[in-house]
Phi, psi and omega in degrees: 000192183285343179242200177278008181292144173248155182231147167237152186224154167234156191228142175214142176236151184221109179277357177247038182293164182284345185271185177277006183289151172292319178211149176242125180259131179248128182232127172263122180247126180245132175282108181264005179272184180266350183239159176291152179183174176245164179219139173254130175247139180250143179246120180247147178240142171245121183290158176296149172289121189230143173257006181289337189217150174265003181289129176273124180246160177302143181287332178216131179222150179288126179238357178177166177200162177207154180235139177283159164289174178297131180249133173288161177306129180085350182282147180242142177233137177265124178247147175236133177235118177271134177246119183259175178307313182297333179287334185253340185285164179215163175268129179275190183301330181264013180063027175270131180285121184230156173241114182295142176269145179136197184268123175262140175253132178245137178233132175253130182208166177273342177217165179288344182271345178282153171280316176070196179279142186234138171215171179213163175209160183243134174251000000 
């Protein structure tokens, strides 16, 4: 985070969320450091391996992020990140906006280089 705070997280996803999102990711972030601080969590998606299209897509892309309020040492904050159709869709060869069917992998991390927490869902 922005301070010396360290964070630990747990992850849950819900494809039947109340919003217009395709999936809602819930992340609990705990400040495991000795000082107060904030933490930004990034949500990355890996698309299903598909034979539907010849379009080469990024293997991992940012689809959302959230920041905690300042957390005291030991304090936990629950964050929700909604992932919508537009976050997951792509343009095919005919420039038609499509959403690939199959298993999506979602990763929550503090940086793009981390593997982070992993969950998946099927469309």
